[in-house]
Residue, then its C-alpha position, 0 to 999 in steps of 0.5 A: m512519524k516518518l514521512g516518505l513516498s511509495s515508489y508507485s507515486f513515480r510509476p508514470l515517469m519510471e514507465n516512460g523512462s524519464m526517471q530511474i530508481e536512482d532518480v527517485f531516491v535523489w528526488l526524495e533526498a532533495h525534498g526531505a523525505e525520510h523513506l521509500e516504500i517499494a511497490t514491486l510493480s512500479v520498478a518492473p520493466p514496461g509491460a511486465d508489471m503483473s508478472y515481475e518478481l523483484r526478488d529474482d531481479a538481482e540487478m534491480l535489488g543491487r541498484i536499490r541498495a546502492a541508491s539507498g546507501k548513497t542518499g541515506i533514504p531507507v527502504s521502509g517496506i515492500c508491497i506485492g500482489a498475491n492471490f490465495i483463492g480460485t487456484d488449484p492447491a499447487d498454485r496456492r502453495a506456490q503463492i504462499d511460498r512466493v510471499k514467504g520468499y519476499v519475507d526473506l527478502c525483507s529480512d535480508m534487506e533489513v526492511g521491516f514491513l511486507r504488505h501482501d494482497v490476498v486476492h487479485w486487486g480487480n476481483r469484484s466478486a465480493d458478495t458475502p457468500e463467496f467471501e465467507r467460503e474463501f475466508a478461512g483459506i485466506a486466514e490460514a495462508c496469512h497465518e502461515i506467512a506471518s508465522h514465518a515473518h515472525s521468525r525473520g523479524v518482519t511484520t506482514s500486513v494486509e491493506d484495504h485494497g481493491f474490492f474483495m478484502n476491503s472495508s475496515e470490518r473485513i480487514k480487522r476480521l482477518l487480522h483477528a483470525v490470524g491472531l499473530p503480533s507479526f500480522k497487522l494492517t496497512v491502513d490506506v486512508g483513501n482506499f476504503l472508497c473502493v467499497d464505499e466506506d467513508p474514509l474517515m470512519g474507516t481510518r478511525a476504525s482500523i488505525a489502532h492496528a496499523s503497522f504502516v499508513h498510506f496517505k492519498d486523496f480522491y475526487v469523488r462523484r456520484n455520476e460518471p464524469g467521463p473516462g479515467w474514473l474508477k467505479t466503486y463497488g457501490g457505483q460511485f466514481i473516484r479518481g486520484s488527486v493531489f493530497g489535499y486537493g480532493d474530496l477526502e476530509t484530510h485534516a480530520i483523517a490526519e487528526a485521527v492518525v495522530a490521535s491514535g498514537y501511530d508513530g511509524f512510516v507514512s507513505l504518500e501514494y500519489e496516483g492523480n492525473e496532475p503532473t507526477l512530480f507536482g503531485c508528489e511534491t505538493g502532496l508531501n508538503n500538504i501532509r507536512r502542513i496538515l500534520a503540523e496543524v493538527k498537532r498544535 
């Protein structure tokens, strides 16, 4: 496995200007990371994260290429939002074409993996009737994008992300409906908690279909501890932690990933309240240590 980080992990420092994208690559090189996964919203100008389009930002793309070349840290994948429901046909077509444009960007940058959402992250209307009503259209959009990706040598994926397209059952159902080898799963070992699925069980159920893996950890509480906690679909409360500090069964999850034979990119996605660089460094070291322990 190749261990690295998502640029999302550095988002607080990039937002306040204390780190630039070049600093992220330098940090990764200094800490022995092997890749950087780009979450486009994390490199957006302050206040523009939801409307920002990396593919249209020639200056930022040039800086990323230069920093990658200088440090030898490759860009492993790109993560973008997308929404294929609740829009008129013209907007839906624009969304599909937009994602296909990111496939082209990945191919041009020699980046092999694109993770795209299928609905807005915060869409909580995940009851079965709406999901069933929208599912075929989501699968059709993903199929069209993945077909294009195959022609460009890119693998697309959907992640257990947010509330609507989450749970190992739903993401695998979409995987099988699309039915193309260029469409797989980004398995985020922690995000299953958003819909109250046990992270270890969700990882075990989906890891065989992974093209990319995110490691993260959460604190989990039954009752709301105070501000800054995310309410899950079923009413629990979670907050990001340093990997290895939270309530996930990190050893068992790492063991499941190793036992599956997965040998691709692993990104630490740190989103806790502890200082950013402490969380990134400690989490990366904990992943290394835990993987070494489970491989013995």
